[in-house]
KEPATOR-293576 format. One line per field, with one value per residue: residue number from 1; x, y, z of N, C-alpha, C, O in turn; residue in three letters. Coordinates in Angstrom, 1 decimal. Layout:
N
seq	(NUM|...)
n.x	(X|...)
n.y	(Y|...)
n.z	(Z|...)
ca.x	(X|...)
ca.y	(Y|...)
ca.z	(Z|...)
c.x	(X|...)
c.y	(Y|...)
c.z	(Z|...)
o.x	(X|...)
o.y	(Y|...)
o.z	(Z|...)
type	(ALA|...)
***
This chain:
207
seq	(1|2|3|4|5|6|7|8|9|10|11|12|13|14|15|16|17|18|19|20|21|22|23|24|25|26|27|28|29|30|31|32|33|34|35|36|37|38|39|40|41|42|43|44|45|46|47|48|49|50|51|52|53|54|55|56|57|58|59|60|61|62|63|64|65|66|67|68|69|70|71|72|73|74|75|76|77|78|79|80|81|82|83|84|85|86|87|88|89|90|91|92|93|94|95|96|97|98|99|100|101|102|103|104|105|106|107|108|109|110|111|112|113|114|115|116|117|118|119|120|121|122|123|124|125|126|127|128|129|130|131|132|133|134|135|136|137|138|139|140|141|142|143|144|145|146|147|148|149|150|151|152|153|154|155|156|157|158|159|160|161|162|163|164|165|166|167|168|169|170|171|172|173|174|175|176|177|178|179|180|181|182|183|184|185|186|187|188|189|190|191|192|193|194|195|196|197|198|199|200|201|202|203|204|205|206|207)
n.x	(16.3|16.5|14.2|14.9|14.7|13.6|14.0|11.3|9.7|10.0|12.0|14.0|14.4|15.7|15.7|13.0|12.2|13.6|12.5|9.8|10.2|10.9|10.2|7.1|5.2|4.3|3.6|1.6|-0.3|-0.9|-1.9|-4.3|-5.7|-6.1|-7.6|-10.1|-11.0|-11.5|-13.2|-15.6|-17.7|-17.0|-16.8|-17.7|-17.4|-16.3|-13.0|-10.2|-6.7|-4.1|-1.0|-0.1|2.0|3.6|1.4|1.4|-0.2|-2.7|-3.7|-4.2|-5.9|-8.1|-9.1|-10.0|-11.9|-14.0|-16.0|-15.5|-14.2|-11.2|-9.2|-6.0|-3.6|-0.6|2.5|4.9|5.9|7.3|6.8|4.0|4.1|5.1|2.9|0.8|1.7|1.6|-1.0|-4.0|-6.7|-9.9|-11.3|-9.6|-8.1|-5.7|-4.1|-2.0|-0.9|0.4|0.7|1.3|0.6|-1.2|-4.7|-7.1|-10.3|-13.2|-15.0|-15.7|-15.1|-15.9|-14.2|-10.7|-7.4|-4.0|-0.7|2.6|3.3|3.0|5.4|7.0|6.4|7.5|5.9|3.6|1.0|-0.3|-1.2|-3.2|-5.0|-5.7|-7.0|-9.3|-10.4|-11.2|-12.8|-16.1|-18.7|-18.4|-16.7|-14.4|-11.1|-7.8|-4.5|-1.2|2.1|5.7|7.4|9.5|12.7|15.3|17.6|18.9|18.2|20.3|19.0|17.5|19.2|19.0|17.2|16.4|18.2|16.5|14.3|15.5|16.1|13.5|12.6|14.0|12.8|10.3|7.6|7.2|5.1|4.0|4.3|2.6|0.2|0.0|-0.3|-2.8|-4.3|-3.9|-5.1|-7.7|-8.8|-10.3|-9.0|-7.9|-4.8|-2.6|-0.1|2.0|4.1|6.2|8.0|11.7|11.9|10.5|8.6|5.3|2.7|-0.7|-3.2|-6.5|-9.9|-12.8|-13.9)
n.y	(3.5|5.1|5.1|3.1|3.0|0.4|-1.3|-0.4|-2.1|-5.5|-6.9|-8.5|-11.8|-13.9|-12.8|-12.6|-15.3|-16.2|-14.7|-15.6|-18.3|-18.2|-19.4|-18.7|-19.7|-19.5|-16.8|-16.7|-18.4|-17.0|-14.6|-15.5|-16.7|-14.4|-12.8|-14.3|-14.3|-11.6|-10.9|-12.8|-13.3|-13.0|-14.6|-15.3|-12.8|-10.3|-9.6|-7.4|-7.8|-6.1|-5.6|-8.3|-10.0|-13.1|-14.6|-16.7|-17.5|-18.1|-20.8|-21.6|-19.5|-19.6|-22.1|-21.6|-19.5|-20.4|-19.5|-17.0|-14.5|-13.3|-10.7|-10.2|-7.7|-6.6|-5.1|-6.1|-7.9|-10.2|-11.3|-11.7|-13.7|-15.9|-16.1|-16.8|-19.3|-20.6|-20.4|-21.8|-21.8|-21.0|-18.9|-16.9|-14.2|-12.2|-9.0|-6.7|-3.9|-0.8|0.8|4.2|4.8|3.5|3.3|1.8|0.0|1.9|1.9|-0.9|-3.3|-5.6|-6.1|-5.8|-7.0|-7.0|-7.9|-7.6|-5.4|-2.6|-1.4|-1.3|1.0|4.2|6.5|6.0|6.9|6.6|4.0|3.9|5.7|4.4|2.2|3.4|4.3|2.0|0.3|-0.6|1.5|1.2|-0.9|-3.6|-4.1|-5.6|-5.2|-6.4|-6.2|-5.9|-4.6|-1.9|-2.0|-0.9|-2.3|-5.3|-8.2|-10.9|-13.4|-13.0|-13.2|-15.4|-14.7|-14.1|-11.9|-10.2|-10.0|-8.8|-6.3|-5.4|-5.2|-3.0|-1.1|-0.8|0.4|2.1|1.9|4.5|5.9|4.5|5.1|7.8|7.9|6.8|8.7|10.9|9.9|9.8|7.5|5.3|2.8|-0.4|-1.1|-3.6|-5.5|-8.5|-11.0|-13.1|-16.3|-16.1|-13.6|-11.8|-9.3|-8.5|-6.4|-5.8|-4.0|-3.1|-2.5|-0.6|1.2)
n.z	(15.5|12.4|9.7|7.0|3.6|1.5|-1.7|-3.8|-5.4|-6.0|-8.5|-9.2|-10.2|-8.7|-6.2|-5.7|-5.7|-3.5|-1.4|-1.6|-0.9|1.7|4.9|6.0|7.6|10.4|10.5|8.6|9.7|12.1|11.1|9.7|11.9|13.5|11.7|11.4|13.9|14.4|12.3|12.1|10.5|7.9|5.7|2.3|1.3|-1.0|-1.6|-1.6|-2.1|-1.2|-2.5|-2.9|-3.3|-3.8|-3.1|-1.2|0.9|0.2|-0.1|2.6|3.3|1.6|2.2|4.8|4.3|2.4|0.8|-0.1|-2.4|-3.9|-5.0|-6.0|-5.8|-7.3|-7.8|-8.9|-11.7|-11.7|-9.2|-9.6|-11.5|-10.0|-8.3|-10.0|-10.7|-8.3|-7.1|-7.7|-7.2|-8.3|-7.2|-6.7|-8.2|-10.1|-10.5|-12.1|-10.5|-9.7|-7.0|-6.0|-8.6|-10.1|-9.9|-7.7|-8.1|-7.4|-4.4|-4.3|-2.9|-0.3|1.8|2.7|2.6|3.6|3.6|4.8|3.2|3.5|4.4|2.2|0.8|0.0|0.7|3.0|3.1|0.7|0.7|2.6|1.5|-0.8|0.3|1.4|-0.9|-2.3|-0.8|0.0|1.7|5.2|4.9|5.7|7.0|7.2|8.1|8.1|9.2|9.7|12.6|13.0|14.6|16.9|16.5|15.0|16.5|17.8|17.4|15.2|13.1|11.5|9.6|6.1|4.0|2.6|4.3|6.5|5.4|4.9|7.5|8.5|7.0|7.9|10.0|13.2|16.1|16.8|14.5|12.8|14.1|13.7|10.9|10.6|11.9|10.3|8.0|8.7|9.8|11.9|13.8|15.2|16.6|17.0|18.5|18.0|19.3|17.6|17.3|17.8|18.8|17.1|16.1|15.0|13.6|13.7|12.0|12.1|11.1|10.2|7.3)
ca.x	(16.8|15.7|13.6|15.8|13.8|14.1|13.5|9.8|9.2|11.0|12.1|15.1|13.8|16.2|15.3|11.6|12.1|14.1|11.4|8.7|10.5|11.2|9.1|6.2|4.1|3.9|3.0|0.3|-1.3|-1.2|-2.8|-5.6|-6.4|-6.5|-8.7|-11.4|-11.4|-12.0|-14.3|-16.1|-18.8|-16.5|-16.8|-18.7|-17.1|-15.3|-11.9|-9.0|-5.5|-3.2|0.4|-0.3|3.2|3.4|0.1|1.6|-1.1|-4.1|-4.1|-4.9|-7.0|-9.3|-9.7|-10.7|-13.0|-14.2|-17.1|-15.0|-13.4|-10.1|-8.4|-4.7|-3.0|0.8|3.3|6.0|5.5|8.0|6.0|2.8|4.4|5.1|1.6|0.0|2.2|1.3|-2.4|-4.9|-8.1|-10.6|-11.8|-8.5|-7.5|-4.6|-4.0|-0.8|-1.2|1.5|0.2|0.0|0.4|-2.4|-5.8|-8.0|-11.7|-13.8|-16.1|-15.9|-14.8|-16.5|-13.1|-9.4|-6.3|-2.6|0.4|4.0|3.3|3.1|6.8|7.6|6.0|8.1|4.9|2.6|-0.4|-0.9|-1.9|-4.5|-5.9|-6.2|-8.0|-10.5|-11.0|-11.7|-13.7|-17.5|-18.9|-18.3|-15.9|-13.5|-9.7|-6.8|-3.2|-0.2|3.4|6.7|7.7|10.9|13.4|16.6|18.7|18.5|18.7|21.1|18.1|17.0|20.2|18.6|16.3|17.0|18.6|15.3|13.5|16.2|15.8|12.1|12.5|14.6|11.9|9.0|7.2|7.0|3.7|3.7|4.2|1.3|-0.9|0.0|-0.8|-4.3|-4.9|-3.8|-6.0|-9.0|-9.3|-10.3|-8.6|-7.1|-3.4|-2.3|1.2|2.1|5.4|6.4|9.3|12.9|11.8|10.1|7.3|4.5|1.6|-2.0|-4.1|-7.8|-11.1|-13.7|-13.9)
ca.y	(3.4|5.8|4.2|2.9|2.5|-0.7|-1.2|-0.4|-3.3|-6.6|-7.3|-9.6|-13.1|-14.7|-12.2|-12.9|-16.7|-16.3|-14.1|-16.5|-19.6|-18.1|-20.0|-17.8|-20.5|-19.0|-15.6|-17.0|-19.0|-16.0|-13.7|-16.1|-16.8|-13.1|-12.4|-14.9|-13.9|-10.2|-10.9|-14.2|-13.4|-12.4|-15.6|-14.9|-11.4|-10.0|-8.9|-7.0|-8.1|-5.0|-6.0|-9.7|-10.8|-14.4|-15.2|-18.0|-17.8|-18.4|-22.1|-21.6|-18.5|-20.1|-23.2|-21.0|-18.7|-21.0|-18.8|-15.6|-14.2|-12.4|-10.1|-9.8|-6.6|-6.6|-4.3|-6.9|-8.9|-11.5|-11.9|-12.2|-15.0|-16.9|-16.2|-17.6|-20.7|-21.2|-20.3|-22.4|-21.7|-20.1|-17.8|-15.9|-13.6|-11.3|-7.9|-5.9|-2.5|-0.2|1.9|4.9|5.2|2.8|3.3|0.6|0.4|2.7|1.3|-2.2|-4.5|-5.7|-6.1|-5.8|-7.5|-6.6|-8.5|-7.3|-4.5|-1.2|-1.0|-1.1|2.3|5.4|7.3|5.0|7.4|6.1|2.8|4.2|6.4|3.3|1.5|4.2|4.4|0.8|-0.4|-0.1|2.0|0.2|-2.1|-4.0|-4.3|-6.0|-5.1|-7.0|-5.8|-5.9|-3.4|-1.5|-2.0|-0.2|-3.2|-6.7|-9.1|-12.1|-14.5|-12.8|-13.3|-16.5|-14.2|-13.8|-10.5|-9.5|-9.7|-7.8|-5.0|-5.0|-4.8|-1.7|-0.1|-0.9|1.5|1.9|2.1|5.9|6.3|4.0|5.9|9.1|7.6|6.6|10.0|11.7|9.4|9.9|6.2|4.7|1.4|-1.0|-1.5|-4.7|-6.2|-9.9|-11.5|-14.5|-16.8|-15.4|-12.2|-11.1|-8.6|-8.0|-5.5|-5.8|-2.8|-3.5|-1.7|-0.4|2.5)
ca.z	(14.2|11.4|8.7|5.8|2.6|0.6|-3.1|-3.7|-6.2|-6.3|-9.9|-9.5|-10.1|-7.6|-4.9|-5.6|-5.3|-2.1|-0.6|-1.7|-0.3|3.1|5.7|6.7|8.2|11.6|10.2|7.9|10.7|13.0|10.3|9.5|13.2|13.9|10.8|11.6|15.3|14.3|11.4|12.1|9.5|6.6|4.6|1.4|0.9|-2.1|-0.9|-2.3|-1.4|-1.7|-2.3|-2.6|-3.5|-4.5|-2.7|-0.6|2.0|-0.3|0.2|3.9|3.4|0.8|3.0|5.9|3.8|1.1|0.0|-0.4|-3.6|-3.7|-6.1|-5.5|-6.6|-7.0|-8.8|-9.5|-12.6|-11.3|-8.1|-10.1|-12.2|-9.0|-7.7|-10.9|-10.7|-7.0|-6.7|-8.7|-6.8|-9.2|-6.4|-6.6|-9.5|-9.9|-11.4|-11.8|-10.1|-9.0|-6.1|-6.2|-9.9|-10.6|-8.9|-7.5|-8.4|-6.3|-3.6|-4.9|-2.1|1.1|2.7|2.1|3.4|3.1|4.5|4.5|2.0|3.8|4.6|0.9|0.2|0.5|1.3|3.4|3.0|-0.5|1.0|3.4|0.6|-1.7|1.1|1.5|-2.2|-3.0|0.0|0.2|3.0|6.3|4.5|6.8|6.5|8.2|7.6|8.9|8.8|10.7|13.4|13.0|15.9|16.9|16.1|14.6|17.6|17.2|17.1|13.9|12.1|10.6|8.5|4.8|3.8|2.2|5.5|7.3|4.8|5.2|8.9|8.6|6.3|8.5|10.8|14.6|16.4|16.8|13.1|12.3|14.7|13.0|9.6|10.8|12.3|9.0|7.0|9.3|9.9|13.3|13.7|16.3|16.4|18.0|18.3|18.4|19.2|17.1|17.7|17.5|19.2|15.9|16.4|13.9|14.0|13.0|12.1|11.5|11.4|9.1|6.6)
c.x	(15.9|15.3|14.6|14.9|14.5|13.6|12.0|9.2|10.3|10.9|13.1|14.4|14.3|15.8|13.8|11.4|12.5|13.1|10.2|8.9|10.8|10.0|8.3|5.0|3.5|3.1|1.7|-0.7|-1.8|-2.2|-4.2|-6.4|-6.9|-7.7|-10.0|-11.9|-12.0|-13.2|-14.8|-17.1|-18.3|-16.6|-18.0|-18.5|-16.2|-14.2|-10.8|-7.8|-4.4|-1.8|0.5|1.0|3.0|2.2|0.3|0.7|-2.5|-4.6|-4.9|-6.1|-8.3|-9.9|-10.5|-11.9|-13.4|-15.2|-16.7|-14.3|-12.4|-9.5|-7.1|-4.1|-1.5|1.5|4.3|5.5|6.1|7.2|4.6|3.0|4.4|3.7|0.7|0.5|1.8|-0.2|-3.2|-6.3|-8.8|-11.2|-10.8|-8.0|-6.5|-4.6|-2.7|-1.2|0.0|1.0|1.4|-0.2|-0.8|-3.5|-6.5|-9.4|-12.4|-15.0|-16.6|-15.9|-15.5|-15.4|-11.8|-8.4|-5.0|-1.6|1.8|4.1|3.6|4.5|7.5|7.4|6.8|7.1|3.7|1.1|-1.1|-1.7|-3.2|-5.5|-6.5|-7.2|-9.3|-11.2|-11.7|-12.7|-15.1|-17.7|-19.1|-17.5|-14.8|-12.1|-8.9|-5.4|-2.2|1.2|4.4|6.7|9.2|11.5|14.7|17.8|18.1|19.0|19.4|20.2|17.5|18.0|19.9|17.7|17.1|17.3|17.4|14.4|14.2|16.0|14.4|11.9|12.9|13.7|10.6|8.8|7.1|5.5|3.2|3.5|2.9|0.1|-1.1|-0.6|-2.3|-5.0|-5.0|-4.8|-7.5|-9.6|-9.2|-10.1|-7.9|-5.7|-3.0|-0.9|1.2|3.6|5.5|7.7|10.5|12.8|11.4|8.7|6.6|3.4|0.4|-2.7|-5.4|-8.9|-12.0|-13.6|-15.2)
c.y	(4.2|4.8|4.2|2.3|1.4|-0.4|-1.3|-1.6|-4.3|-7.0|-8.3|-10.9|-13.9|-14.2|-12.6|-14.4|-16.9|-15.8|-15.1|-17.8|-19.5|-18.6|-18.9|-18.5|-19.9|-17.7|-15.8|-17.5|-17.9|-15.0|-14.3|-16.3|-15.5|-12.6|-13.0|-14.6|-12.5|-10.1|-12.3|-14.4|-13.0|-13.3|-15.2|-13.5|-11.4|-9.1|-8.6|-7.3|-7.1|-5.4|-7.5|-10.5|-12.1|-15.2|-16.5|-18.4|-18.1|-19.8|-22.2|-20.7|-19.0|-21.3|-22.6|-20.2|-19.2|-20.3|-17.4|-15.6|-13.2|-11.9|-9.6|-8.8|-6.6|-5.9|-5.1|-7.9|-10.3|-12.1|-12.4|-13.5|-16.1|-17.1|-17.1|-19.1|-21.4|-21.4|-20.8|-22.3|-20.6|-18.9|-16.7|-15.5|-12.6|-10.2|-7.2|-4.4|-2.0|1.0|2.8|5.3|4.6|2.9|2.0|1.0|0.9|1.9|0.0|-3.4|-4.4|-5.6|-6.0|-6.3|-7.0|-7.1|-8.1|-6.4|-3.0|-0.6|-0.7|0.3|3.4|6.3|6.3|5.5|6.9|4.8|3.0|4.9|5.3|2.5|2.2|4.3|3.1|0.0|0.3|0.6|1.0|-1.0|-2.3|-4.2|-4.9|-5.9|-5.7|-6.5|-6.0|-4.6|-3.1|-1.5|-1.3|-1.0|-4.5|-7.6|-10.3|-13.2|-14.3|-12.8|-14.5|-16.0|-13.9|-12.3|-9.6|-9.1|-8.7|-6.4|-4.5|-4.6|-3.4|-0.6|0.0|0.3|1.1|2.3|3.6|6.4|5.8|4.7|7.2|9.0|7.5|7.9|10.9|11.2|9.4|8.5|5.8|3.2|0.9|-1.4|-2.5|-5.4|-7.6|-10.3|-12.9|-15.0|-16.0|-13.9|-11.3|-10.6|-8.2|-7.2|-5.8|-4.5|-3.2|-2.6|-1.6|1.1|3.1)
c.z	(13.2|10.3|7.5|4.7|1.9|-0.8|-3.1|-4.3|-6.4|-7.8|-10.2|-9.2|-8.9|-6.3|-4.7|-5.1|-3.9|-1.1|-0.5|-0.9|1.2|3.9|6.5|7.4|9.4|11.4|9.5|8.9|11.6|12.3|10.2|10.8|13.6|13.0|11.2|13.0|15.3|13.4|11.2|11.0|8.1|5.4|3.6|0.8|-0.3|-1.5|-1.8|-1.4|-1.9|-1.4|-2.0|-2.7|-4.3|-4.0|-2.0|0.5|1.5|-0.1|1.5|3.9|2.7|1.5|4.2|5.5|2.4|0.2|-0.4|-1.8|-3.3|-5.0|-5.6|-6.4|-6.2|-8.2|-9.5|-10.4|-12.3|-10.1|-8.6|-10.9|-11.2|-8.4|-8.7|-11.0|-9.4|-6.7|-7.9|-8.4|-7.7|-8.5|-6.2|-7.9|-9.1|-10.9|-11.1|-11.7|-9.3|-8.3|-5.8|-7.6|-10.6|-9.5|-8.8|-7.8|-7.2|-5.7|-4.1|-3.9|-0.8|2.1|2.0|3.1|2.8|4.1|3.9|3.3|2.4|3.9|3.3|0.3|0.8|1.3|1.7|3.2|1.7|-0.3|1.7|2.4|-0.4|-1.0|1.2|0.2|-2.6|-2.1|-0.1|1.5|4.1|5.9|5.6|6.2|7.6|7.5|8.6|8.3|9.9|11.5|13.4|14.4|15.8|16.4|15.7|15.7|17.0|16.8|15.7|12.8|11.1|9.5|7.2|4.8|3.4|3.4|6.4|6.7|5.0|6.6|9.1|7.9|6.9|9.4|12.3|14.9|16.3|15.4|12.5|12.9|14.0|11.6|9.7|11.1|11.0|8.0|7.5|9.4|11.4|13.2|15.0|15.8|17.5|17.6|18.7|18.3|18.7|17.6|17.2|17.8|18.0|16.1|15.1|14.5|13.1|13.1|11.4|12.0|10.2|8.5|6.6)
o.x	(14.7|15.9|15.0|14.5|15.7|12.7|11.4|8.2|11.3|9.8|13.1|14.0|13.6|15.5|13.4|10.6|11.9|12.9|9.7|8.0|10.9|8.8|8.8|4.0|2.3|2.1|0.7|-1.9|-3.0|-3.2|-5.2|-7.6|-8.0|-8.7|-11.0|-13.1|-13.0|-14.1|-14.6|-17.4|-19.1|-16.5|-19.1|-19.2|-15.5|-14.5|-10.4|-7.8|-4.0|-1.4|1.1|1.0|2.3|1.9|-0.6|0.8|-3.4|-5.8|-5.9|-7.1|-9.4|-11.1|-11.6|-13.0|-13.1|-15.3|-17.5|-13.8|-12.6|-9.5|-7.1|-4.0|-1.1|1.1|4.6|4.8|5.6|7.1|4.2|2.1|3.9|3.4|0.0|-0.4|1.6|-0.6|-3.2|-7.2|-8.3|-11.6|-11.1|-7.7|-6.4|-4.9|-2.3|-1.7|0.5|0.9|2.4|-1.2|-1.4|-3.2|-6.6|-9.8|-12.2|-15.8|-17.8|-16.7|-15.6|-15.6|-11.7|-8.5|-4.9|-1.7|2.1|5.0|4.3|4.8|8.5|8.1|6.9|7.4|3.0|0.2|-2.3|-2.7|-4.3|-6.7|-7.7|-8.2|-10.3|-12.4|-12.8|-13.4|-15.2|-16.9|-19.7|-17.7|-14.4|-12.0|-9.2|-5.3|-2.3|1.4|4.0|6.1|10.0|10.8|15.2|18.8|17.0|20.3|19.1|20.5|16.9|17.7|20.5|17.6|18.3|16.6|17.2|13.8|13.5|15.8|14.2|11.1|12.3|13.7|9.7|9.7|6.9|4.9|2.1|2.6|2.2|-0.9|-2.2|-1.4|-3.0|-6.0|-6.0|-5.4|-8.4|-10.8|-8.2|-10.8|-7.5|-5.6|-3.1|-0.8|0.5|4.2|4.8|8.5|10.4|13.4|11.8|7.7|7.2|3.1|0.6|-2.6|-5.4|-8.9|-12.0|-13.2|-15.4)
o.y	(3.9|3.7|5.3|1.1|1.3|0.5|-2.3|-2.2|-3.9|-7.4|-8.9|-11.2|-14.6|-14.9|-12.9|-14.7|-17.6|-16.4|-15.3|-18.4|-20.5|-18.3|-18.4|-17.8|-19.8|-17.4|-15.1|-17.0|-17.8|-14.5|-13.6|-16.0|-15.4|-12.0|-12.3|-14.7|-12.2|-9.4|-12.9|-15.5|-12.6|-12.9|-14.9|-13.0|-12.4|-8.1|-9.3|-7.2|-7.3|-5.5|-7.9|-11.7|-12.0|-16.3|-17.4|-19.5|-18.4|-20.0|-22.8|-21.0|-18.8|-21.5|-23.2|-20.2|-18.5|-20.6|-16.7|-16.7|-12.2|-12.7|-8.6|-9.0|-6.6|-6.0|-4.9|-8.8|-11.3|-13.4|-13.5|-14.4|-17.2|-18.3|-18.0|-19.9|-22.6|-22.4|-20.2|-22.7|-19.5|-17.9|-15.7|-16.3|-12.1|-10.4|-7.0|-3.8|-2.7|2.1|2.3|6.0|5.2|2.6|1.3|2.2|0.5|1.3|-0.2|-4.3|-3.3|-5.0|-6.2|-6.1|-6.7|-6.8|-8.4|-6.7|-2.4|0.5|-0.1|0.7|3.5|6.9|5.9|4.7|6.9|4.5|2.5|4.7|5.4|2.1|1.6|4.3|3.2|-0.8|1.5|0.4|0.0|-2.1|-1.4|-4.5|-4.7|-6.5|-5.5|-6.5|-6.3|-3.6|-4.0|-1.1|-1.0|-0.5|-4.9|-7.8|-10.7|-13.9|-15.2|-12.6|-14.6|-16.7|-13.6|-11.5|-8.5|-8.1|-7.9|-5.4|-3.3|-3.6|-2.6|0.6|0.8|1.2|0.0|2.9|3.9|7.2|6.5|5.0|7.7|9.8|8.1|8.2|11.5|12.0|9.1|8.3|5.9|2.5|1.7|-1.9|-2.2|-5.8|-8.0|-9.9|-13.8|-14.3|-15.3|-13.1|-10.2|-11.3|-7.6|-7.2|-5.9|-3.8|-3.7|-2.0|-2.5|2.0|4.3)
o.z	(13.1|10.1|7.0|4.8|1.7|-1.0|-2.5|-3.8|-6.9|-8.2|-11.2|-8.1|-8.2|-5.4|-3.5|-4.2|-3.1|-0.1|0.6|-0.3|1.9|3.5|7.4|7.6|9.6|12.0|9.9|8.8|12.0|12.9|10.5|10.9|14.1|13.5|11.3|13.3|16.0|13.7|10.1|10.6|7.2|4.3|4.1|0.0|-0.7|-0.9|-2.7|-0.2|-3.1|-0.2|-1.0|-2.2|-5.3|-4.5|-2.1|1.1|2.3|0.1|1.6|4.6|3.2|1.3|4.5|6.2|1.4|-1.0|-1.0|-2.2|-2.6|-6.0|-4.8|-7.6|-5.1|-9.3|-10.7|-10.0|-12.5|-10.1|-8.2|-10.8|-11.4|-8.1|-8.2|-11.3|-9.4|-6.2|-9.0|-9.2|-7.8|-9.1|-5.6|-8.8|-8.0|-12.1|-9.9|-12.6|-8.4|-8.8|-5.5|-7.9|-11.5|-8.4|-9.8|-7.6|-6.1|-6.4|-4.4|-4.1|-0.1|3.2|0.7|4.3|1.6|5.3|2.8|2.4|1.7|3.4|3.2|-0.7|2.1|2.3|0.9|3.2|1.7|-1.0|1.3|2.6|-0.7|-1.6|0.9|0.1|-3.2|-2.6|-0.2|2.4|3.9|6.6|6.2|5.0|8.8|6.4|9.8|7.1|11.1|11.1|13.7|15.4|14.7|16.0|16.1|15.7|15.9|15.8|15.1|11.6|10.0|8.5|7.3|5.5|3.9|3.4|7.0|7.5|5.2|6.9|9.9|8.3|6.5|9.6|12.6|14.1|15.9|15.1|11.7|12.1|13.8|11.2|8.8|10.6|10.8|7.2|6.7|9.0|12.0|12.6|15.8|14.7|18.7|16.4|19.7|17.3|19.3|18.2|16.2|17.1|17.9|16.3|14.2|15.7|11.9|14.2|10.3|13.1|9.4|9.3|6.1)
type	(MET|PRO|ARG|ILE|LEU|GLU|LYS|GLU|VAL|MET|THR|ASP|PRO|ALA|GLN|CYS|VAL|ALA|TYR|ALA|ASN|TYR|ASP|LYS|THR|GLN|MET|ILE|GLU|THR|PHE|ILE|ASP|LYS|PHE|VAL|SER|VAL|TYR|PRO|ASN|ALA|ASP|GLY|SER|LEU|MET|ALA|ASP|ILE|GLY|CYS|GLY|ASN|GLY|ASN|TYR|TYR|ALA|ASP|LEU|CYS|THR|THR|LEU|PRO|ASN|SER|ASN|PHE|VAL|GLY|TYR|GLU|ALA|SER|PRO|GLU|MET|LEU|THR|LEU|ALA|LEU|GLU|THR|VAL|THR|ASN|PRO|LYS|VAL|THR|PHE|GLN|GLN|LYS|TYR|ILE|PRO|TYR|ASP|SER|LEU|PRO|ALA|GLN|THR|TYR|ASP|GLY|ALA|ILE|SER|THR|MET|PHE|LEU|HIS|GLN|LEU|PRO|ASP|PRO|MET|VAL|PHE|TRP|ASP|ALA|LEU|LYS|GLN|THR|LEU|LYS|PRO|ASN|GLY|PHE|PHE|MET|MET|LEU|ASP|MET|ILE|ARG|VAL|ASP|TYR|VAL|PRO|PRO|GLU|GLN|GLU|ILE|PHE|ALA|ASP|GLU|PHE|LYS|ASN|SER|LEU|LYS|ALA|SER|PHE|ILE|ILE|THR|GLU|LEU|SER|GLN|GLN|LEU|PHE|ASP|ALA|ASN|ILE|ILE|ALA|THR|ILE|GLU|THR|VAL|GLU|LEU|PRO|ASN|ASN|PHE|ASN|ILE|VAL|PHE|VAL|TYR|GLY|ARG|ILE)
***
């Protein structure tokens, strides 16, 4: 299936609420488990969250990494409104940034995370460029996203339309490998199958 772009920034309030309310428990738990297994000494770091959305994983993330601080970057003002209503931990702050039109602070962060964001970008290289720009030397990162498939299997019909559109806009493994090569980033690509035959991909490494 060729990649079908979705709207780059969610601005419809109803769509943002529907996306935020979709049950991502399994994905959140999988992400946090993978993160702490790859970076067991990350607690205490200053981390950027690129494309943070409504920040619905911060309750678990801040419990797991209680000494870390996070800055969530998000282009959608509607999503940021939801994030500010949901996240009350003082170790998490938010800023509105529209990559690639807004730049992130240079060599500022010990680490960076990004979940379900890469597929929203027409040009994915702006993400990898932003990552290289904002991380300190030897800074660590972990990216999670969907994997595009040739068709939407019947067991995925339960997904909201927003997730189906995101699935069609996502990348396949060979495309991710090419992006990393073009960005001159050495990283691990790892796929995980969640329930309902839903595949996600982790990309992690250091800059």
